[in-house]
C-alpha positions, -999 to 999 in steps of 0.1 A, spaced: 317 -506 628 313 -475 606 325 -441 616 316 -407 601 328 -373 610 309 -342 600 323 -308 606 303 -277 598 324 -246 590 332 -219 565 365 -230 552 388 -237 523 390 -275 516 415 -294 496 405 -307 462 419 -339 446 448 -319 432 457 -303 465 446 -268 456 424 -249 479 389 -240 468 358 -228 486 333 -254 496 302 -251 474 277 -253 503 301 -234 526 282 -252 554 292 -288 558 321 -310 551 324 -347 559 349 -373 568 337 -409 565 351 -443 570 331 -475 563 342 -507 579 325 -540 583 331 -566 609 340 -599 593 338 -621 623 319 -618 656 350 -626 676 376 -610 654 373 -573 665 366 -546 640 385 -558 609 379 -535 579 367 -552 547 357 -522 527 365 -485 531 355 -452 518 371 -420 529 366 -384 519 392 -364 538 389 -328 548 407 -306 574 395 -287 604 408 -251 603 417 -231 633 442 -235 661 448 -271 673 472 -261 700 471 -280 733 446 -267 759 474 -269 785 491 -240 768 460 -217 771 456 -192 799 425 -196 821 405 -170 803 410 -185 769 403 -220 781 371 -208 797 360 -192 765 368 -223 745 345 -244 767 317 -218 768 295 -227 738 271 -198 744 299 -174 736 303 -188 701 268 -181 688 268 -159 657 230 -153 657 220 -147 693 237 -127 721 256 -149 746 235 -136 775 202 -149 760 213 -179 738 205 -205 765 171 -190 772 164 -190 734 176 -226 732 153 -237 760 124 -219 745 128 -237 712 133 -272 726 103 -267 748 81 -259 718 96 -289 700 89 -312 729 53 -301 731 49 -310 694 65 -343 700 41 -352 727 12 -343 705 21 -367 677 31 -398 698 18 -421 724 38 -413 756 49 -430 787 63 -403 809 85 -404 840 92 -442 837 116 -451 865 147 -471 854 161 -471 889 155 -458 924 181 -430 924 176 -392 919 168 -384 883 166 -420 872 135 -416 849 129 -416 812 102 -406 787 91 -430 760 75 -418 727 57 -445 707 44 -445 671 7 -445 668 9 -477 648 41 -494 659 56 -523 639 65 -557 654 102 -548 654 107 -511 655 139 -491 657 147 -476 691 165 -442 695 178 -432 729 186 -395 734 209 -381 761 204 -344 767 232 -318 770 236 -290 795 271 -297 807 258 -324 831 241 -297 852 212 -282 831 182 -293 810 163 -326 813 143 -353 795 113 -329 798 129 -307 771 142 -336 749 112 -346 727 119 -321 699 132 -347 675 102 -370 680 78 -361 652 98 -374 622 111 -404 640 78 -417 654 62 -409 620 87 -433 605 78 -460 630 107 -455 655 104 -455 693 122 -425 710 134 -425 746 147 -394 764 168 -402 794 172 -382 826 202 -385 850 212 -368 883 224 -333 875 255 -319 892 260 -312 921 236 -340 931 252 -363 907 290 -367 901 304 -380 868 308 -416 879 272 -417 890 259 -400 858 278 -424 835 265 -454 855 230 -441 853 229 -437 815 244 -472 810 217 -486 833 191 -467 815 200 -484 782 201 -518 798 166 -512 813 151 -499 780 163 -528 759 149 -553 784 114 -538 779 113 -548 742 116 -584 730 120 -574 693 138 -544 680 153 -538 645 182 -519 662 192 -495 689 205 -460 680 221 -435 704 220 -397 701 234 -370 722 244 -334 721 273 -318 740 274 -335 774 249 -359 760 273 -368 732 299 -376 759 274 -398 776 265 -416 744 302 -422 737 306 -437 772 276 -460 765 294 -472 734 324 -483 754 303 -502 779 312 -538 788 276 -551 787 285 -584 803 284 -564 836 248 -556 830 236 -589 817 223 -575 784 238 -570 750 220 -542 732 221 -543 694 235 -508 690 236 -502 653 243 -464 652 252 -433 672 249 -396 664 273 -376 686 269 -338 682 295 -314 696 307 -338 722 334 -337 748 355 -369 747 384 -358 769 372 -344 802 406 -332 814 403 -296 801 369 -293 818 386 -298 852 402 -264 849 371 -245 839 341 -231 858 320 -260 843 337 -282 870 325 -261 899 294 -282 905 310 -314 892 341 -313 914 360 -337 891 396 -346 899 420 -354 871 414 -391 879 376 -387 877 381 -370 843 403 -397 829 380 -425 842 351 -409 824 367 -398 791 356 -419 761 390 -413 744 405 -436 771 382 -466 763 379 -470 726 396 -504 730 365 -516 748 344 -506 717 366 -528 696 357 -558 718 321 -550 723 311 -525 696 296 -549 670 286 -535 637 278 -499 647 279 -468 625 290 -437 644 286 -401 632 308 -376 650 298 -340 643 304 -304 654 287 -271 645 300 -246 620 308 -220 647 318 -243 675 351 -233 692 384 -248 681 386 -269 712 352 -285 705 363 -292 669 395 -306 682 377 -329 706 356 -344 678 386 -347 654 407 -365 680 379 -388 689 372 -396 652 409 -403 646 412 -427 676 381 -445 664 395 -448 629 429 -460 641 411 -486 663 392 -500 633 419 -499 607 449 -507 630 468 -478 613 
């Protein structure tokens, strides 16, 4: 299993002599660890390793020390946009991904509204290359929206370059809160992956991608015990963007109003609690953990802590 962490920020980074200097790009810094599993039954034992270490700036204080107003701000992504006013940023986002999805549907063969179960929202859209190979790569995308907004119908914006390179893209829907609680939503996305891989007899690999709440769901898929589902997806990579890996802070914000999570619900569905399962079932998977340049300190902290736990799991340090 390989793990990468990408943090976008304007910051001072440490050079090899320990002296601060501005990043040349002033846009992106990376933290990477490459580890290769040496035996299928031996867990994730590192054989080779490459690390370029950088630091996240900003406060890393515990969310429990924040007052309600500050915690609410930290977990309100629309309030951190530097280009668009917070009152119109969601509308602008929906407008852009709608345009992108229309383009995606124009360049691919599509199977829309494919049911992967009988429950509310249990459907997915499949985007196929015009000339598919015999063993294509498969990318599964889980949309964001804090588990209560957006849908697969707005999730085809990344399709054009992927299908043009021969990959299959699948956008997954799930029951949005308040119709769906967190236990149900996590169960749905896991079942969606099991359903999808059963449709293809030959794949070069399965790749997961998710943004915000979708990154959380992707991380929960990574820590699935697939024996319960009777399938063993060959998950070779995951791109997790601005994810939430500890749901406990969310319990104390307005985001939880439609979700109605208890502390127990949050712990049961927090990827940080289940990295050990990834060690047993993760295989040789490369994970990229990323946050945006202007994400809040709490969002950056979430990604940093998740990365560190993954790294400790793989190296044993």
